[in-house]
C-alpha positions as CSV (number, residue, x, y, z in Angstrom):
1,M,25.7,29.9,-76.3
2,S,21.8,29.0,-76.6
3,S,20.8,29.9,-80.8
4,S,17.2,30.6,-78.8
5,S,18.6,33.4,-76.9
6,P,17.4,37.4,-77.8
7,I,20.8,38.3,-77.6
8,S,22.4,35.7,-79.6
9,S,21.6,37.5,-82.8
10,Y,23.3,40.8,-81.3
11,V,26.2,38.3,-81.1
12,Q,26.0,36.7,-84.3
13,S,25.8,40.2,-85.5
14,M,29.3,41.6,-84.2
15,I,31.1,37.8,-84.3
16,E,29.8,37.8,-88.7
17,N,30.5,41.9,-88.8
18,D,34.3,41.2,-87.8
19,A,34.9,37.8,-89.4
20,S,34.4,39.9,-92.6
21,N,35.1,43.4,-92.6
22,N,37.2,43.8,-89.3
23,I,34.2,45.7,-87.2
24,S,35.1,49.1,-86.1
25,E,34.6,50.8,-82.8
26,E,31.4,52.6,-84.0
27,E,30.0,49.5,-85.4
28,V,30.8,47.4,-82.2
29,F,28.5,50.6,-80.3
30,E,26.0,50.5,-82.8
31,I,25.5,46.6,-82.0
32,T,25.5,47.4,-78.4
33,T,23.2,49.7,-78.5
34,K,20.7,48.1,-80.5
35,A,20.9,44.7,-78.2
36,T,20.5,46.9,-74.8
37,S,17.7,49.1,-76.3
38,S,15.7,45.8,-77.5
39,S,12.5,45.2,-75.6
40,N,13.0,42.3,-75.8
41,V,16.4,41.4,-74.5
42,Y,16.8,41.3,-70.0
43,S,19.9,39.5,-69.9
44,G,23.2,37.4,-71.5
45,F,24.8,40.9,-71.8
46,A,27.4,39.2,-70.5
47,E,27.8,37.0,-73.6
48,L,28.2,40.3,-75.8
49,A,30.3,41.4,-73.3
50,N,32.6,38.6,-73.5
51,A,32.4,38.5,-77.3
52,L,33.8,42.3,-77.4
53,E,35.8,40.9,-74.8
54,R,37.9,38.5,-77.4
55,L,37.4,41.5,-80.4
56,R,39.6,43.9,-77.5
57,M,42.2,40.9,-77.0
58,K,42.8,41.0,-80.6
59,R,43.1,44.8,-81.4
60,K,44.8,45.1,-78.1
61,T,48.1,48.0,-78.8
62,D,51.0,49.5,-77.3
63,D,50.1,52.7,-77.7
64,G,47.8,52.2,-75.2
65,N,44.7,52.5,-77.0
66,V,41.7,50.3,-76.0
67,F,39.5,49.0,-79.1
68,G,35.4,49.3,-78.0
69,E,35.9,50.9,-74.7
70,K,32.7,52.7,-74.8
71,S,30.9,49.5,-75.5
72,A,32.5,47.1,-72.8
73,R,31.6,50.0,-70.5
74,L,27.5,50.0,-71.7
75,L,27.7,46.3,-71.1
76,D,28.5,45.8,-67.8
77,L,25.7,48.4,-66.9
78,F,23.5,46.4,-68.3
79,S,24.7,43.1,-67.5
80,F,24.8,43.8,-64.3
81,G,24.3,47.9,-62.6
82,T,21.9,49.7,-62.3
83,F,19.9,52.9,-62.9
84,D,21.3,55.4,-60.3
85,E,24.8,55.1,-62.3
86,Y,22.9,55.3,-65.4
87,Y,20.9,58.4,-65.2
88,H,24.1,60.5,-63.0
89,Q,26.0,59.6,-66.2
90,Q,23.4,61.9,-68.4
91,Q,22.9,59.6,-70.5
92,Q,19.4,59.9,-73.3
93,N,18.2,57.0,-75.2
94,E,15.0,56.8,-73.2
95,K,14.5,52.7,-74.3
96,Q,17.6,51.8,-72.2
97,E,16.3,54.0,-69.3
98,E,13.4,52.8,-69.1
99,K,15.4,48.8,-69.1
100,L,17.7,49.6,-66.3
101,K,14.7,51.1,-64.0
102,Q,13.2,47.4,-64.7
103,L,16.1,45.6,-64.4
104,S,17.1,47.6,-61.0
105,V,13.5,46.8,-59.8
106,A,14.8,42.9,-59.9
107,S,18.0,43.5,-58.8
108,L,16.2,44.9,-55.8
109,S,14.3,42.1,-55.1
110,Y,17.0,39.5,-55.2
111,E,17.9,41.0,-51.8
112,T,14.2,41.3,-50.1
113,K,10.6,40.4,-51.4
114,V,9.4,43.6,-49.6
115,L,10.7,46.8,-51.7
116,S,9.2,50.2,-50.2
117,Y,8.0,52.5,-52.5
118,E,10.8,55.3,-51.2
119,I,13.2,53.4,-52.2
120,L,12.0,52.4,-55.4
121,M,11.4,56.4,-56.1
122,Q,14.8,57.3,-54.5
123,Q,17.0,53.9,-56.8
124,L,14.3,54.4,-59.9
125,H,14.2,59.0,-59.2
126,L,10.6,58.8,-59.8
127,N,9.1,62.0,-57.4
128,S,5.6,60.6,-56.8
129,V,4.0,57.4,-55.7
130,R,1.3,57.5,-58.3
131,E,4.5,57.8,-61.1
132,L,5.6,54.8,-59.4
133,E,2.8,52.7,-59.0
134,D,1.7,53.3,-62.8
135,F,5.8,52.3,-64.3
136,L,5.4,49.3,-61.6
137,I,1.8,48.1,-63.1
138,E,3.2,48.5,-67.1
139,K,6.6,48.2,-67.3
140,V,7.3,45.4,-64.3
141,I,4.5,43.7,-63.5
142,S,2.6,43.0,-66.9
143,P,5.9,42.2,-69.3
144,G,6.5,40.2,-66.0
145,I,10.1,41.3,-64.5
146,V,9.2,41.2,-61.6
147,K,6.1,39.2,-60.5
148,G,4.7,40.7,-57.1
149,Q,1.2,43.0,-55.5
150,M,1.5,46.8,-54.5
151,N,0.1,47.3,-51.3
152,Q,-1.2,50.7,-51.0
153,E,-2.0,50.3,-47.6
154,L,1.4,50.0,-46.6
155,S,3.4,51.5,-49.1
156,V,5.5,48.3,-50.3
157,F,5.9,46.3,-53.6
158,E,5.2,42.6,-52.3
159,V,7.7,40.5,-54.5
160,F,6.7,36.7,-55.4
161,S,9.8,36.3,-58.6
162,A,12.1,38.0,-60.4
163,I,14.0,37.5,-63.6
164,G,17.7,36.9,-63.6
165,R,20.3,39.0,-64.2
166,D,23.4,38.6,-65.1
167,P,26.3,37.6,-62.9
168,D,28.6,40.9,-61.3
169,R,32.4,40.1,-62.4
170,K,33.0,43.5,-60.9
171,S,32.2,43.5,-56.9
172,G,30.1,46.6,-55.9
173,R,28.7,47.7,-58.5
174,V,25.1,46.8,-56.7
175,E,26.4,47.1,-53.1
176,K,25.5,50.6,-52.9
177,M,21.9,50.3,-54.1
178,L,21.5,47.0,-51.5
179,A,23.0,48.8,-48.5
180,T,20.2,51.0,-49.1
181,V,17.3,47.5,-48.6
182,R,19.3,46.2,-46.5
183,E,19.2,49.3,-44.2
184,W,15.9,50.1,-44.6
185,K,15.3,46.5,-43.6
186,R,17.2,46.7,-40.8
187,T,15.0,49.1,-40.0
188,C,11.8,47.1,-40.4
189,D,13.1,44.3,-38.8
190,D,13.5,46.2,-35.6
191,A,9.7,48.2,-35.6
192,L,8.7,44.8,-35.9
193,R,10.2,43.4,-32.9
194,D,8.8,46.5,-30.8
195,I,5.8,46.1,-32.0
196,E,5.6,41.9,-31.0
197,N,7.4,42.6,-27.8
198,Q,4.2,45.2,-26.8
199,I,2.2,42.3,-27.6
200,V,3.7,39.7,-25.0
201,E,3.3,42.4,-22.7
202,T,-0.4,42.8,-23.3
203,K,-1.1,39.6,-23.8
204,T,0.6,39.2,-20.4
205,D,-1.1,42.0,-18.7
206,L,-4.7,40.5,-20.1
207,A,-3.4,37.1,-18.7
208,M,-2.6,38.6,-15.2
209,E,-5.7,40.9,-15.1
210,D,-7.9,37.5,-16.1
211,L,-6.8,35.4,-13.5
212,R,-6.8,37.9,-10.9
213,K,-10.5,38.4,-11.7
214,V,-10.6,34.3,-11.5
215,E,-8.8,35.5,-8.3
216,V,-11.5,37.4,-7.1
217,T,-14.5,35.3,-8.3
218,R,-13.2,32.3,-6.1
219,K,-13.0,34.6,-3.4
220,Q,-17.2,36.0,-3.6
221,E,-18.2,32.3,-4.2
222,E,-16.7,31.0,-1.1
223,A,-17.8,34.1,0.7
224,E,-21.5,33.3,-0.9
225,R,-21.2,29.7,0.6
226,R,-19.9,30.6,3.7
227,A,-23.1,33.4,4.4
228,S,-25.2,30.6,3.1
229,A,-23.9,27.8,5.5
230,N,-23.9,30.3,8.4
231,V,-28.0,31.5,7.7
232,S,-29.3,28.0,7.7
233,G,-26.7,27.2,10.8
234,G,-28.7,29.8,12.7
235,G,-25.5,31.9,12.4
236,G,-25.4,35.8,12.2
237,S,-23.9,36.8,8.9
238,G,-22.4,40.4,9.2
239,G,-19.0,38.8,9.0
240,I,-19.6,36.7,6.2
241,E,-21.2,39.9,3.6
242,E,-18.2,42.0,4.2
243,E,-16.2,39.3,3.1
244,V,-18.6,39.5,-0.3
245,D,-18.5,43.3,0.1
246,A,-14.1,43.3,0.0
247,A,-14.2,41.1,-2.8
248,I,-17.5,43.0,-4.5
249,K,-14.9,46.1,-3.9
250,E,-11.8,44.4,-5.3
251,E,-13.4,43.6,-8.4
252,S,-14.4,47.4,-9.0
253,G,-10.9,48.7,-8.2
254,S,-9.8,46.3,-11.1
255,A,-12.4,47.3,-13.4
256,G,-11.0,51.0,-12.4
257,G,-7.9,50.7,-14.4
258,T,-5.6,49.1,-12.3
259,K,-2.0,47.5,-13.9
260,R,0.3,44.9,-13.1
261,K,3.6,46.7,-11.9
262,K,6.6,46.5,-13.8
């Protein structure tokens, strides 16, 4: 464990308190609450959880009581849990609430680099776009939890990078949240494919129209050359004039909006 890790002091406090006076569950919970409320600790909760696990093994009893269960659940939540889980537990610590919102944005950022406002508001239980944008600016971008920018025109948060979180030791913890993001991403991908197909179809139509115009112009020029040659030779020009008129009418008909059959 690195001595420079922000979580180190809390791990050391738990170990030292246990060595000196057989630390109580209340003292353990006080340490975990301070760590999860600290404004400069966003990862490393697994280290504190490991220290607690060693204590729990020492205090294991035959009567089924588990030492520090409340603290263990709290550390799991901050290691790899989400604000939605915390919200439904109806906790009251505002600092913990804010931090879990920040960490939830980081977790969402691992799945996709474009987060919709709708998804973020749902996962963070925020009620307005203004509230979300203020939170992203003040609590996510400014402290460096996630580096990115807001795109107000598209109502999305574009992610460049995010801080790391502790590995999820219990599969499925974050899956519910990420499943929502994956579904939204699939919807966007489908919409993008439709747009790309429409662009290709439009370009094909335009290319066909350009080719048709070239052909009409060629016919006009050919008719005019023949007319010129005929006049020079002393022949009549009536038939040639009809060809030119036909080519002009073909061009006019195209300008009226005729389209290539699918």
